[in-house]
C-alpha positions in Angstrom: -0.1 -0.5 0.3 1.7 3.8 -1.3 0.1 7.0 0.9 1.6 9.0 2.8 2.3 9.6 7.2 1.0 12.1 9.2 2.2 12.7 12.7 -1.1 13.5 14.5 -1.3 16.5 16.8 -2.4 17.2 20.4 -6.8 16.2 20.0 -6.3 14.5 16.9 -9.4 12.5 15.8 -9.6 9.7 13.4 -12.5 12.2 11.3 -10.2 15.4 11.6 -7.2 13.1 10.4 -9.3 12.2 7.3 -11.4 15.5 7.0 -7.3 17.0 6.7 -5.9 14.9 4.3 -8.9 14.0 2.2 -11.0 16.6 2.5 -13.9 14.2 3.7 -14.3 13.1 7.7 -16.1 9.7 6.1 -12.9 8.6 4.7 -11.6 7.7 8.6 -12.3 4.0 8.3 -10.2 3.6 5.3 -7.7 5.0 7.7 -8.2 3.2 10.2 -8.1 0.0 8.2 -5.2 0.7 7.3 -3.6 1.4 10.8 -5.1 -1.9 12.6 -2.4 -1.1 15.8 -4.0 2.8 16.5 -8.0 1.0 16.0 -8.6 1.9 19.6 -8.0 5.0 19.7 -10.1 7.8 20.2 -8.4 11.2 20.5 -4.5 11.1 19.9 -1.7 12.3 21.6 1.4 14.6 19.6 4.0 12.2 16.8 1.3 9.1 15.8 2.0 8.2 13.0 -0.7 7.2 10.9 -0.4 6.0 7.9 -2.2 8.1 5.1 -3.5 5.0 2.0 -4.0 7.2 -1.2 -7.5 6.8 -2.0 -8.9 7.0 -5.9 -11.7 9.9 -5.8 -15.4 8.1 -6.3 -17.2 8.5 -9.1 -19.9 10.7 -8.8 -23.8 8.9 -8.7 -25.1 12.1 -10.5 -23.1 11.5 -14.5 -25.0 9.9 -17.0 -24.8 6.7 -17.9 -22.7 7.5 -20.6 -19.9 9.3 -18.9 -19.4 6.5 -16.4 -16.4 4.6 -16.7 -16.4 0.9 -16.6 -17.1 -1.5 -20.2 -20.4 -1.0 -21.5 
């Protein structure tokens, strides 16, 4: 898994980190899955290194069929 790392700031939470790194707090599940040893942490102390996996941008649901990816 290729990606970046993030060093936590005192008081960080999974959703805050996801918002900072991806612009979407709902992607915190991907962060948690990439960091199983920190899974039980709710509020981080400063300096914890978190792996930040690359996530492909999801295709919008409102695209017409001819603009959607994949094979036809």
